[in-house]
C-alpha positions in Angstrom: -34.6 11.7 -12.7 -32.8 10.6 -9.5 -33.9 10.7 -5.9 -30.8 12.7 -4.9 -27.5 13.9 -6.5 -25.5 14.2 -3.5 -23.1 11.3 -4.2 -22.9 12.5 -7.8 -22.0 16.0 -6.6 -19.4 14.8 -4.1 -17.5 13.2 -7.2 -18.2 16.0 -9.5 -20.1 13.9 -11.9 -23.5 13.8 -13.7 -26.2 11.2 -12.7 -25.7 9.9 -16.3 -22.0 9.0 -15.6 -20.6 5.7 -16.8 -18.9 3.2 -14.6 -15.6 4.3 -16.2 -16.3 8.0 -15.4 -17.3 7.2 -11.8 -13.9 5.3 -11.3 -11.9 8.2 -12.8 -13.9 10.8 -10.8 -13.2 8.8 -7.6 -9.6 8.5 -8.2 -9.1 12.1 -8.8 -11.3 13.3 -5.9 -9.5 10.9 -3.5 -6.0 12.2 -4.3 -7.3 16.0 -4.1 -8.9 15.4 -0.8 -6.6 13.0 0.8 -5.9 14.0 4.5 -2.1 13.7 4.0 -2.5 16.5 1.5 -4.9 18.6 3.6 -3.5 18.5 7.1 -4.6 22.0 7.8 -8.3 21.1 7.1 -9.9 19.8 10.2 -12.7 18.2 8.1 -10.2 16.6 5.6 -10.7 13.0 7.1 -14.6 13.5 7.0 -14.4 14.7 3.2 -12.3 11.7 2.2 -14.7 9.3 3.9 -17.6 10.9 2.1 -15.8 10.4 -1.2 -15.2 6.9 -0.4 -18.8 6.2 0.5 -20.1 7.8 -2.8 -17.8 5.6 -4.7 -18.8 2.5 -2.9 -22.5 3.1 -3.7 -22.1 4.5 -7.3 -19.6 1.7 -8.4 -22.0 -1.1 -7.3 -24.8 -1.3 -9.9 -27.4 -2.7 -7.2 -26.6 0.0 -4.8 -26.6 2.7 -7.3 -30.0 1.7 -8.7 -31.4 1.8 -4.9 -29.8 5.2 -4.5 -31.1 6.5 -7.6 -34.7 5.5 -6.8 -34.8 6.0 -2.9 -31.7 7.9 -1.7 -28.9 7.1 0.8 -30.8 5.2 3.4 -31.6 2.2 0.8 -28.2 2.3 -0.5 -25.9 1.0 2.4 -23.7 -1.8 1.4 -24.2 -5.1 3.3 -22.0 -5.0 6.4 -21.7 -1.2 6.2 -19.2 1.0 4.5 -15.6 0.1 4.2 -12.9 2.4 5.5 -11.6 5.1 3.1 -8.1 4.0 3.6 -9.0 0.5 2.3 -10.9 1.9 -0.8 -7.9 4.1 -1.6 -6.1 1.0 -2.8 -8.4 1.2 -5.8 -6.0 3.9 -7.1 -3.4 1.2 -7.6 -5.1 -1.5 -9.7 -8.0 -2.1 -7.5 -9.9 -5.5 -7.3 -8.7 -6.4 -10.7 -5.1 -7.5 -9.5 -6.2 -9.1 -6.2 -5.7 -12.6 -7.5 -2.2 -11.8 -8.3 -1.1 -9.4 -5.7 -3.7 -9.7 -3.0 -5.0 -6.7 -1.1 -2.6 -3.8 -0.7 -2.4 -3.0 3.1 1.0 -1.3 3.5 -0.4 2.3 3.6 -3.3 1.4 6.0 -1.0 -0.8 8.3 1.6 2.2 8.5 -1.0 4.4 9.5 -2.3 2.1 12.3 1.3 1.3 13.5 1.9 5.1 13.7 -1.3 5.7 15.8 -0.4 2.8 18.2 3.2 4.2 18.5 1.8 7.6 19.2 -0.6 6.2 21.9 2.3 4.2 23.5 4.6 7.4 23.7 1.7 9.3 25.3 1.4 6.5 28.0 5.0 6.6 28.6 5.0 10.4 29.0 2.1 10.1 31.4 4.0 7.3 33.5 7.1 9.3 33.5 5.3 12.4 34.9 4.1 10.3 37.9 7.6 9.0 38.7 8.6 9.6 42.4 5.1 9.6 43.5 4.0 6.8 45.8 0.6 5.3 46.5 0.0 2.9 49.3 -2.3 1.0 47.1 0.1 0.5 44.2 3.5 0.4 45.9 4.7 -1.9 48.6 8.1 -1.6 50.6 10.8 -4.4 50.3 11.7 -5.2 53.9 15.3 -6.2 53.1 16.3 -3.3 50.9 13.9 -0.6 51.8 13.2 -0.2 48.1 9.8 -0.1 46.5 8.3 -2.8 44.4 5.1 -2.3 42.2 2.1 -4.7 42.4 2.8 -5.9 38.9 6.4 -7.1 40.0 4.8 -8.9 43.1 2.7 -11.2 40.8 4.8 -14.3 41.3 4.6 -17.9 40.2 5.6 -20.2 43.0 7.2 -23.6 41.9 9.3 -25.7 44.3 10.3 -22.6 46.4 11.3 -20.9 43.2 9.6 -17.4 42.4 9.5 -16.1 38.9 8.3 -12.6 38.0 5.6 -12.8 35.3 6.8 -11.9 31.8 5.7 -8.4 30.7 2.7 -8.2 28.7 3.1 -7.5 25.0 2.3 -3.9 24.0 -0.6 -3.3 21.4 2.0 -2.3 18.8 4.0 -5.5 19.2 0.6 -7.6 19.1 -0.5 -5.7 16.0 2.9 -6.5 14.3 2.4 -10.0 15.2 -1.0 -10.1 13.6 0.4 -8.6 10.4 3.0 -11.5 10.2 0.4 -14.1 10.5 -1.9 -12.2 8.0 1.0 -12.0 5.6 1.6 -15.6 5.8 -2.0 -16.4 5.1 -2.1 -14.1 2.2 1.2 -15.8 0.7 -0.5 -19.3 1.1 -3.6 -18.0 -0.8 -1.7 -16.4 -3.6 0.6 -19.4 -3.8 -2.5 -21.7 -4.5 -3.9 -19.2 -7.1 -0.4 -19.1 -8.9 -0.2 -22.8 -9.0 -3.7 -22.9 -10.6 -2.7 -20.4 -13.2 0.5 -22.3 -14.0 -1.2 -25.6 -14.1 -3.1 -24.4 -17.2 0.1 -25.3 -19.1 2.2 -27.7 -16.6 -0.7 -30.1 -16.6 -1.2 -30.1 -20.3 0.5 -32.0 -23.1 3.2 -29.2 -22.7 4.1 -28.8 -26.2 4.6 -25.9 -28.5 1.1 -25.5 -29.1 0.0 -25.5 -25.5 2.7 -22.9 -24.7 1.4 -20.5 -27.5 -2.3 -21.1 -26.3 -1.0 -20.3 -22.8 0.8 -17.1 -23.9 -2.3 -15.9 -25.9 -4.6 -16.4 -23.0 -2.4 -14.2 -20.7 -1.8 -11.6 -23.2 -5.6 -11.1 -23.4 -5.9 -10.9 -19.7 -2.8 -8.5 -19.6 -4.7 -6.3 -22.1 -7.6 -6.1 -19.5 -5.2 -5.3 -16.6 -3.0 -2.7 -18.1 -6.0 -0.2 -18.5 -6.4 -0.2 -14.6 -4.8 2.8 -12.8 -1.0 2.1 -12.6 -2.0 -1.4 -14.3 0.9 -1.5 -16.7 3.3 -0.5 -14.1 1.9 -3.5 -11.8 2.0 -6.0 -14.7 5.6 -5.1 -15.3 6.4 -5.4 -11.6 4.6 -8.9 -11.7 6.7 -9.9 -14.7 9.8 -8.7 -13.3 9.4 -10.9 -10.1 8.2 -13.8 -12.0 11.2 -13.8 -14.3 13.6 -13.1 -11.5 12.4 -15.9 -9.3 12.1 -18.3 -12.1 15.6 -17.6 -13.3 17.1 -18.1 -9.9 15.1 -21.4 -9.5 16.1 -22.8 -13.0 19.6 -21.7 -12.8 20.1 -23.4 -9.2 18.5 -26.6 -10.6 21.2 -26.9 -13.1 24.6 -29.1 -12.2 26.6 -27.0 -9.6 24.0 -24.3 -9.5 26.4 -21.5 -9.8 24.2 -19.6 -12.1 21.5 -19.5 -9.3 23.9 -17.7 -7.0 24.6 -14.9 -9.4 20.8 -14.6 -10.2 20.3 -14.2 -6.5 23.1 -11.5 -6.0 21.5 -9.6 -8.9 18.0 -9.8 -7.3 19.4 -8.6 -3.9 20.6 -5.5 -5.7 17.1 -5.0 -7.2 15.5 -5.3 -3.7 18.1 -2.8 -2.2 17.1 -0.3 -5.1 13.3 -0.9 -4.5 13.9 -0.1 -0.9 16.0 3.1 -1.6 13.3 4.4 -4.0 10.5 3.8 -1.5 12.4 5.7 1.3 13.4 8.4 -1.0 9.9 8.9 -2.4 8.5 9.0 1.3 11.2 11.7 2.2 10.6 13.8 -0.8 6.8 14.0 -0.2 7.3 14.9 3.5 9.8 17.6 2.4 7.3 19.0 -0.2 4.6 19.0 2.5 6.5 21.0 4.9 7.5 23.6 2.2 3.8 23.9 1.5 2.8 24.5 5.0 5.7 27.1 5.3 4.2 28.8 2.3 0.8 28.8 3.5 1.9 30.0 7.0 3.7 33.1 5.1 0.7 33.7 3.0 -1.7 33.6 6.0 0.5 35.9 8.1 -0.5 39.4 8.9 3.0 40.6 9.6 6.4 40.3 8.0 8.0 36.9 8.0 12.0 36.7 7.9 14.1 33.8 7.0 17.0 32.5 9.0 19.2 35.2 7.7 16.9 38.1 8.5 15.7 38.7 5.0 12.0 39.4 4.4 10.0 36.3 2.8 7.9 37.3 0.0 4.3 36.1 0.2 3.5 33.4 -2.3 0.7 34.2 -4.8 -2.4 31.9 -5.1 -0.9 30.6 -8.3 2.3 29.6 -6.7 0.3 27.8 -3.8 -1.8 26.0 -6.4 1.4 24.8 -8.2 2.9 23.6 -4.9 -0.3 21.8 -4.0 -0.3 20.0 -7.4 3.3 19.1 -6.9 2.5 17.8 -3.4 -0.3 15.8 -4.7 2.1 14.0 -7.2 4.6 13.3 -4.6 2.3 11.9 -2.1 0.9 9.6 -4.8 4.4 8.9 -6.0 5.3 7.9 -2.3 2.1 5.7 -2.2 3.0 4.1 -5.5 6.5 3.2 -4.6 5.5 1.8 -1.3 2.8 -0.3 -2.8 5.1 -1.4 -5.6 7.6 -2.5 -2.8 4.7 -4.3 -1.0 3.7 -6.1 -4.4 7.2 -7.4 -5.2 8.1 -8.4 -1.7 4.9 -10.4 -1.4 5.3 -12.0 -4.9 8.7 -13.1 -4.1 7.6 -15.0 -1.2 4.8 -16.5 -3.3 7.0 -17.6 -6.2 9.5 -19.2 -3.9 6.8 -21.0 -1.9 5.4 -22.5 -5.4 8.8 -23.4 -6.8 10.2 -24.9 -3.6 7.1 -27.0 -3.0 8.5 -30.4 -1.9 5.0 -31.8 -2.1 5.4 -32.4 -5.9 8.2 -33.9 -7.9 11.2 -32.4 -9.4 9.9 -32.3 -13.0 6.6 -30.7 -11.9 8.7 -27.9 -10.2 10.9 -27.5 -13.3 7.6 -27.1 -15.6 6.4 -24.5 -13.0 9.6 -22.7 -13.2 9.7 -22.6 -17.1 5.9 -21.7 -17.1 6.5 -18.9 -14.5 9.3 -17.3 -16.8 7.0 -17.6 -19.9 4.1 -15.8 -18.0 6.7 -13.2 -16.7 7.8 -12.4 -20.1 4.2 -12.1 -21.3 3.5 -9.5 -18.6 6.9 -7.7 -19.3 6.2 -7.1 -22.9 2.7 -5.6 -22.2 2.2 -2.1 -23.4 -0.3 0.7 -24.2 -1.1 2.3 -27.5 -0.9 6.2 -27.4 -4.9 6.3 -27.2 -4.8 3.8 -24.3 -2.2 5.9 -22.4 -4.1 9.0 -22.7 -7.2 7.2 -21.2 -5.2 5.7 -18.2 -2.6 8.1 -17.3 -4.3 10.5 -14.9 -2.5 9.4 -11.9 0.7 8.1 -13.7 1.0 11.7 -14.9 1.1 13.2 -11.6 3.8 10.8 -10.5 5.8 11.4 -13.6 5.5 15.3 -13.1 6.5 15.0 -9.4 9.5 12.8 -10.2 10.6 15.1 -13.1 10.5 18.2 -10.8 12.5 16.3 -8.1 15.3 15.5 -10.7 15.4 19.0 -11.6 15.6 20.4 -8.4 18.2 18.0 -7.5 20.7 19.4 -10.2 
């Protein structure tokens, strides 16, 4: 008997649920109740946060024990609950992949950038609405020209008779983007050190056939665990692709004349372009589907007759049609989030690999061993696969993406 079932009820599971069942339930609920999918619901963000809190407690053995015995007040994480947007990253591999790819922050950062941009636009509109209004406290008259000069422009640094206007302050958006750049560099440094440690298992060994076989087996076993995470197989393949790509470029460039490195780089550039194109296309497709759903709901809730641009009556969608569109939107939002996350993973890993292989703090022979070992590890991850049973267990969200992508292809024909 548990003290309260509230958190279990939020996730739609029984108090006896296993850790795997809790994770699956969280992933499903967080997609269904994500604010991007429920923009018409004023309580969407609150519901999304409640789902996140329930998962943070029930996925932690100690917190779950306290919750079962004493309730919510005794089950608050040290340091408080994390933001729901941060917890949402568990859908794409979660913490299991952090030693390889770090924390996925693209979606969270985009949301913050959008908020700051909206705030700046609001400030500009407010400033524009006050144009032409003068205030003796804020505006002074230039005696020579008769023009007005704001107090900010009158803050001068006098040096040897020269007067310079202070440089304008950075906007909050610009400051935030600079913070992101610094954090990106720190993340790359941390991941590079971890990758060196991973590769050193082989590079600092006898480096013979037996050592290479042992290295492969070790990471085949690790890959077998990682592949069962949500989108785990796709993430493994993405990691493997980048490892092989950067290793081949480095090894080819290390040969006499290095022409092979040039062609490998050109091939990689084409891959980056396609990754970018898929990411943007998925986001546009999700936005289009969202607008279509909003129109359908508007027609459904309307008391009168709605006409299209040609003057024809628009038939009201049935509850079944709305449900189908909502399911499609769920898949496309997830698809856009996945492509965005995959783009973030691959762009970060390219920087990490190049930092490791271009490390001038070690000799050329060590760098060559790192390149060969990175290629070997990449191939191990590239050939990872799931059995039919494993795929059925792990494909909850992958299936949504597959369905959304499939319907997109059909609709474009």
